[in-house]
N, C-alpha and C positions, 0 to 999 in steps of 0.2 A: 916397487912401495908393498908395504905388507899391506892385508886385506882389512888391517884394524884402520890403518891410518887411510887408508883408500876410503873407508867408509865415515871415517871422522871428517876427511875435507869435503867429502860430499854434503855430510849432513850441515857441516859449517856453512858453507855455500848457500843452501837450502834457507838456512837461518839468518843468513846476510839479505839473502834476496827479501825472504817474508819483510825482515826488519824494516829493507827500505821502502817497499809497499807500504807497511804500515805508516812510516813517517811520512810517505807521500800522500798518503789518505788522511792524516791529521793535518797536513798542512793546506791540503784542498779543502778540507773543512772550516780551518781557521781563516782561509782565503776568503770564501764564499760567505762565512758568518761575519765576518769583522769586514772585509775589503768591499765584498759586493752583495752584501746583506739587503741594503735598503732597495737596490736593483732589483733583487729577486721576490721582496716583499711587495713591492709595488706591481710586480710582473703577476702574483699572484693574485693580489686584489683585483686587478683589471680580467683574471679569468674567471673568478669565484663572484665577482663583486661587478653589479653592472646599475646604472642611473636609467630610472623610470622616468619618462617626462609625464607631466600631467598636465594636460592642455586647458587653459581657461575657457570659458566663454566669451566670445568675441561681443562688444558692445555693438545696441543698436544704433541706427542713425535715423532721427526723428526730423519731422518737420515742426515748424515754429508753433503749431497746437499741439504737440507730441504725438500725431499720429505716425506709423512706422515707414520709414522710407526703405530702409535694408536691414535683414534680421538673418540670423541664422538658425537653421532647423537641423535637427540630426536626420541623417540617412544612413543605412546600414548596408553593406555588401555580405552577401549570402553564398559561404563556399562551403562543401564537403569534403569530409575524406573518406572515397568511397575504396578505400584499400581494403583486401582481404584481412590486415590484421586488425581493423577496426570493426567491419561489420561483417557477421556472419555470414557463409553462403548460402543458407537455409531461407534465413533473412531476407538478402536481398532479392534473390528470385522471387519469392512469397510476396513482398511487397514495392516490387520497381512499379509494376504495372501503377496500383494505387498512387504511390507517389508522382509518378508522371501525370496521372490523372489530375491530381490535385495542384501541382504546379501549373500545368497548362490553363484550368479553368481560374487561376488567381489571377494570372499575368496577361493571359488570353495573346500572346506573344508567338506561341508556336504551338503546333497541333500534340496530341499526346505522343503521338508515334516519334516525334523529333525528340521531346524531352526523355524518352525510354532509350531512343537508341544513344544519345548524348550520354546517357548515365552508364551504360553498357561499355561503351567505349572507353570512358575513363576507368571504369571497373576493371576492362583487361590490361588499362596501362597501370593499374594500380595507382591511380593519382591520389593523393593525400591533400589536395589544396584546389579543387575543382570548384571552377566558380559557376554558381547558379543563376545569381542576378546582383545587380549592383543597384545602387539609389534606391533602395527598398524603406519604404517609411515602416513608421513604429507599427500603425494597425495590421500592416501586412505583415510584419515580422512575427506579430503576435500568432497571425493564423500559420505561418509557416511551422511556428514550434509544435501544433498539434498536427502534422502532416505523418502518415507513417514513415517509419525508418527514424527520419529527424526527431521525432519527439522523444525518441530515446536519449538526447542529449549528445554531448559531444565524444564520450568514451566510447559508446554503443549504437550511436546514432550517426554519428560524424560530422554534428553541426559544427560549423565553424564562423563566428559571426563578427565582424569589426565595424565599429562605428567612425563616422566621419560628418562634421559639421557643413551643409551647403549654405552658400550665402543666397538669399532671394531678395527682389524688390517687390513687394506686394502689388504694389501701383504699375508693373512691367515696363514700359518704356518712359512712363513719366519722369522727367529729368535725369535718366538712367546714365549719362555721359557724365553727368555735375554727381553724381552719386557716386560712380566709378565703379572699379573693381580692383583686388589685387588678385595677379597672375600667381599660379605656383610652378612656373618655369625657372629656370637657372638663373636667366636675366633676372626676372621678378617685376613686370611692368606695376607702375604704383599709380592709379588713374583717380582722379577725381577726391570727393571728401574721402574714399577710403583710403586711398593713397597718402593725402594729404595730414590725415588724424589717424595714422596704421600704428603709430605708438600707442596713442590714449586709447584707440579700437582693442589692440590687441591684449593688454592686461599683462599680467607676470605667469610666466609658467612655472608650475609647480615641479619638485623633485622628489622622486621617493628612491632610497637605495635596498635594492634588492640582492640578497646572496644565496648562491646555487648551494644545496645539500644533497646527501642522498637522494638517489632516483632521481636526479636530473629536475629537481625539483626547485623553484624559485620561490622564497618566501620574503619578506621583508627584513629590514636588520632592527629599524625602531618601529614604535608604535605610530610616532610621527611623522610626518615628511619633512626632510630636510630643507627644502623652501616650499612653504605654502602658496599654491595657486592663487592666483588674485584674478577675478572675474576683469574684463576689460570696460570702460566707461561708455556711456550711450553721449554721443553727440547730438544738440538739439542744432536742427538746421534755422536758416532764416526763411526758406523756401515754405510759401504757404502751397500745399498739395492741389486745393481747389482752385487757385488762380494759376496753378500751373497747367492744370487740366484745361482751363479756358485758353492759353496762351497756346497750347500744343496745338488744338482743335481748330481754333482761328488759323493759324500758322497753316496745319496740314490742308485745311479747304482752298487758303490762297495758292499754295505750291501745286494741289492737282489742278484747280482752277486755271492757272498761267502756264502749267508744265514747266515749273521752275525745278534748275537743278537741287538746290538746295535753299534753307534761309534759317534764318534766328531770331527770336523775342527774348528781350529781357525786361524787365520790370524790375526798378531800384527804389527804396523808400527814400526821401530826398534827405531828410535830416541825419538819419543812422547810416546811410549806404547799404542797408541790406537786402540784399537779392531777394525778391518775394518770387519771381517767377524766372525761369532760364529754360527754354527748349530751343533744341538743334535738330532740323529733321533734314534728312538727304532721300531725295526721290530715287528709288531703282528701276531698274529696266521694265520692271513687273506692275511699276504704279503703286509701291508702295514706299511710305515714308517712314523712315526707322533713325533712331539715334546712333549713328555711325562714327560721328567727329563733335567735337565741342568747338564748332566754328564762331562763337560769340567770343571766346577767349583767346583761340589757337590762330584764326584766320585774319592775317593783316594785309587787307587791300586797299585801292584808293578811294576815298570815301566820297567823290563827289561833292555835291552841292551842301551836304551837312557841314564839310570844312567851311563854308562861305562866314557862318560866324566867328570862329577864332581869327580869320583874316581879317573881317570890317572891326570886329573888336580891338585889334592890334590897332589900326589906323585911329580909332576913336581914343582909345589909353594915350595915344602919342600926340592927341591935341590936333590931328590933321581932318577930322571930318564932324559931321554932326548927321542927325537925319534929315534937317531940312535942306541939304546941300543937293545939288541937281547933277546929274550925269547925263551926257547925251551919249544914248544907245545906239544912234544911228538908226541904219536898216536892219541889226540883228547880226551883223559879222565886222571883225575886225583881225586884221594880221600883227602878227610880231614874228620879224624875220620871215621864216618860210611857213609860219604856222597859222592856221586861220582857225578863230573860235567865234563859234556860233551861238546863237540865242536859239531856244524851243521855238520860239515865234520866227519865223523866217523872213516876216514885214518889220520886225524889230519895233521896240518900243519908244523911239525918239527922245526927246529930254523929259525925265522923269526924276522924281527925287529920290535919294538914298533910302528912304526907307522901302518906297514902291520897288526899287532895285532889288532889296531883299527879298520882297514879297513874291514877286516872276519869278524869281531866282534866276535874273540877267547874268550869264557868263560875262557879258562883252562888259557891262556896269562894273562888276565886280573887279573884271582884270584892268580897266581902264583907271579905278581909282588907285588901286594896288600899285601900279606900274607908275602913275602921275607921283604919287607921293615917296616911294621907296627906288625908284631907278637910280642908281648909284651910292643907295643907304639899303640894300640888301640885308646886309648884317643886322641892320635894327630890326629890318622887320622879323627875321629869322629867330634873333634875341628874344623878340616880345614872345615869339610863339613859345620860345623854351621858358621863358619865365611863366608862361601859362602852365607849364609842367607837361605837353603835349608829347614832347620828346623822352618822355621816361616811361618806363614799364610800371604798372600798379603795385608789382612783387606780391602776386595774390597768393595765397598757401596752395593753391591748385596747380598743378605742375603743366607748363604747356603753353604758357603766354607767349602772343607772338609779338614781336620787338617793333614800338612806331618806327617810323623812318621818313624822320623831315632833315632832308641834307642841307649842308651848310657852305654858302659862298666859297668859292676856292675847290670844293670837293672836285672829283674825277668826273664827277657825272653832273656838275652844275655847267647850266647854258645860258644863252642869250634867252631862251622861252621859259626857264623854269621860274622866274617870279611872277607872270602870268598865267601859269599852268598849275601853280601850288596856289594862287588864291582861291581858283575854283574847285580845289581840290584833287587835283592831278599831281603826280609826282613827287604823293608824299603816300604813306601807308601808316594805317591805322587798324587795331582791333575794333567790331563793335564795343566792347563794353571800354574800352578807352575813349573812343567818342560820347559816348553815354555819360561815361564820369564827369566829362568836360561840360556837357550841356546840364550837370547834374547840380554842378558846382554854382552854373547862374541861377539855378531854381532856388539855390540853398543860400542866397545872398552874397555870392562868391567865396564862401567857403567848400573846398573840393576835400571830401572825404572819401576814403580808401572802401571800393565795393568790399562787403562782407558776407560769408557764405554761413557762418555760424554765429549761433547768440551765445551758447554754454556749452560746457562740458559738464555731465553729468554721474555719479557713480550710485546706485541704487537710490536713486530720485534726488540726492542732495547735490547741490552743486559745488562742483570743484572749482571749475573755472569760470568765470562770465569774461566773453571777448569783448573789449571795449571800443567806443568809436575811435578810428584813427585818421587824424585829420593829415592832408597830404600837403594841403596849402591854405592858411586861415582867410586868405584876401588874394584872387587871381587877379583883382583890377580894383579900380575906382568904383565906386556907387555911381557916379553921373554914367562910366559906361555900362554898366549894368544895368540903369534905368534905360538905356537906349537900345541895349542888346534884349531886354524884355518885351518893349514895345515892337521890335523887329519879328520876334518870333510868333507874338500874337497877331500881329498885321498877318503874316502867312495864312493863317486860317480863318480871320476874320475878311482880309480881301484879296488874297494871294492864291498860290499853287493847291492850298489844301483846303478850301472852302467846303470842301465835301466832306471834312471832317467836323464841321461847325455845328453844334445844337443849342437849345435854349434851355439846357439845365446847368451847364457849367462851361467853362472856357479851356480850352484847348492852347496852349503854345506849343510851336516845334518848327522844324524846318525839313523840306520836302529834299529826297535827294536821289538823282538818277545817274547814273558812271557808266561809261563804258568799260567794260573788263579786257583790260590788256594780256594776251596771252605769250606767253615765252617763245622767243623766236618769229613769230607772226605778228606782234604788235595788237593793234587793237581791232583788226579786222582777217578773218578765218574763213577761206573760202567766199569771198564779197558778204560774209555774214559777221555782224557785230552784235555780241552779247553784252547783256546791260547788268547794272545791279542797281536794284530800286530799294529805297528805304527812307524810312522818315523817325525824327529822334525827337522828342520833347517833353513836356511835363504838364500834368494837370492837379487841381483845377491851376487856372494861370494867376489869378488873383490870389491864391494862398497855396503854393505847391507843397503838394503830399507825396506824389509818386512823379517819377521819371521812366520814362520806357523808349527803347529803339526796337526796330524792326526793320530786318534787312533780308530781301529777298534776290539770291541770283541766278541770273539768266533764264528769265522768264520767255517764254519762245512761242507764245500764242500771240504776237503783234503789239502786245500790252506791256509797256513796259516802266510807263511814269511811275515815280514813290507814290504820288496821292494815290494812284488808283490800284497799285500792285502792294505797296507796304502800309498805306493809312487806314485801309479796311480793316487791318489786322491790329493796329494801334486801337482804332476805336473802339472795337471789341472788346478787348481788354479795358481799357480805360470804362467803358459804360460799366461793366461787371464791379470794376472795384469801386467804383461811384456810387453804383445801386448799393453795394452792401457795406460799404465800410463809410466813406466821405459824405455820401447825401443824406445820411441819417442825422435829425435835427436833435436839439436836447432832450425836446418832449419825447421824441419817439426812442430814446436812449432811458429815458427815467421810466419810459413805459415797460422797455424790456427787462430794468432791474427789477422793477416790482413784478413784473410776471416772472421772473426766475426764484425771486425770493419766496414767491407763494406757491413755486412748483414743489410739487412733494418730492419725498426724498425717494431717489432711485433704487430700486430692488437689485439684490446681488443676484447675478445671472450669468448668460453667456455672451463673451466679451464681444463678437462682431455684433450680435442684435442690440446691444445697449449703445453700441459704439454711434451705430446707424439712427437708433431712437435720439439720441442726444445730439448729434450733427443736426438732422432735421428740426428740433426743438429749438435749435441755436444755444443749447447749453454747454458754456465750455468745460473740458474736461481735460485731465493730465493721468497719464498711466505711469504709474510708478515701479519700479523694480523689473526683473528680468520676466519676459513673456513665457512663463515654465506653464501655462495652460491655458485652454480656452474657455474656464472660468473666471469670475473675477468677482471681487468682494468691493462694493459702492461704500464710500463714505462723503460728506459736504463739506469743503472748507471754504465758508462764506459762501459765492455764488459759485464755485469751481467744484465740479464731482472729481474726486479722488478715486482711482480705479487699481487696486492692488491683485495680485494673482490668488487664487483660492486652488489649493492645492486637493484633487479626488484620488486617493491612495486605493490601489488596486486591492481588493478582499478585505479593507476596511470600512465601516460604515462612515458614509459622507455627514458631513455636516450640512444641511441645506435651510439654516435658518437664515432669515432675510432674503428669501427667495420667492419669486412668485410660485404660483402651483404647478405651472406648465414643467419650468426649468425643474425641480425639485421632484415632482413625479419620474421626470426622465431618469434624473440621477441615480432616484432609489430605486426603481425597476432595473435600471442598466448594473448596478451592483445586486443584483439576485434578491432582492426585496419586496415586499409586498407594501403599499401605503394607504392607509386609512384618512381619510382628511375631512377636518371638522371647522367648518365656516370659511371665510376667502379673504384676500389682501395677501399678505405676506406669512411666511411660517414664523412665529415666535418660539416654539420648542419643539420638540420631536421626543419618542417616547424612549426610543435606540439610543444610547450614548454615543456619539460621534467618536470614531476612532477606536471602536472595540471591532473586536473579529466577526466578521459576515458570517451569518447562519442561514444559508439558502432557504429562500420561501419564508421567512420570518417577518411577521407585520409590524411595522412601524407607524403611529398613529402621530400624525401632523397636526398640529395648532395653528390656526391660523389668526391674524391680528383682528378682524372682525368677525361677529358672528352674524 
């Protein structure tokens, strides 16, 4: 082959290879552009675009009078980039002593030397995200920003601040299990009202799209958010925190006095089913009582003698008995197969009326009556209890309700002694709230209403949803049975086991209960020791019921365990407080209060906590509208109710102190770096420097008061 042909062949081969390569590239471009184009465009967006979540403010939980039970407050996590790339060597060496001193003085948790060592160690390791302190409040954050090195900001001083909202309950343990919480674990526990109304409280999370640009900087794609954040709603509960305080203190004293393991007390409004107080206390090994579990809702136990009411009402409704019928209780004991049932009085009561059987809580009397009329007709008795609704859950919004257990003839655990045992509250299980709901129905003329924990849902003070009364059973029994049931309950306090609760101001109706507690595997006796559950359930005033209440004390261990002595005093203390503050006020007194409120001068703008305390002491009703974004509020009157709304004080701007008293006005003015001259007294009606203008340190503000 000649040299020319050889060169031509080689050039041609190169040309063909280049052509094929070019064609392959073009084919690849076409494939990527038209076949996989959508895929790569989406991938590019994922790399250069990201969604930033804008968390809304969680709503507050309020008591029935608008007082805060749970709210969110901002806390901050303080970190530092102590790397050599951020903080110069000379600056770090010169100012580390001063920084360590300032941190130690502010937090008082470590000596200066410890802070200095930790900062040096982090510096040596070139840490860019070193934790200084978590759960720092806003005032401390402001101080930290003035500290050496840190005051230079993020780029030169390495300051890194991240905000998180912390949920707090200002009243600490009061109703804490009912208020509840949301855990941040993967399983995510939803407890109490926080869990039940989480969707309403949470609000809507906002979304802003950010795009990465040159220099690894993220900036918003649009001026507006893709999804605007919407703050959560406020939940107005039925709980009255003042009554809650009374119930908790009364229960705590009895638990400590009788060395009991735990107890619960619930107060319900008869007509509406609103829960005004619900306390659950458990005594630990150190003698401290804490809310660890919601026994009122979750603990289903054998109720004991409080169950005698539905047992006898079943026989009354079936037409078998009246209150004047007599029963021979003998010498205080009776045998059913291998089981002996005893009365608390070992001598027995002899022949007594059915009314007196209930008043003295005779186990023998009740079991004889029920077995007499329902032996061979056991299903009829249980069906009647089911018709009362005692076998059904209340389906509460709050999770964790215990299941009632009223077995049926033919069930695996039904036996020859089931009927007499069930008649006086054994071999059945109910929660305290389920028992109270039945007693409340008796007080409410037979209408059984569902217990309610929430009155309404509000958004910035406006009612979004009002929780209505839910009727579970419009009539649990006939009016004749109701009349006899009420007479029995009143007789317990007038002539029976709860005479210690009798008083001259108002009548109480109710039933004591003393039940042995069965332990799994050992029965009712453990190492020759029997544990008891003492209870009292009833309503007041008996002649015109307004409130029902149940108190249950579990395992008192100081030798006293009867319901009238252990649970009864808690009931009476709560009832006395409610009667004294609400029910016992006659019309003339109410009219006097209305006139007093109408003549009360308008409340000045000022500090929220101080105003709240004053309004509470004077008995002036008030509502707080909006989010509690400031400790200062503006007050306005709507009829007889004070309305309090947040008043913003913005740093470096002249504050508006009109409508305030002189003490609050001077505090705010001087805190802003201004001086004040006051003319007159009363409240501020004008100020010489316009609010909202930039503060000039040391400038004098003339305040004109409402009176000279």
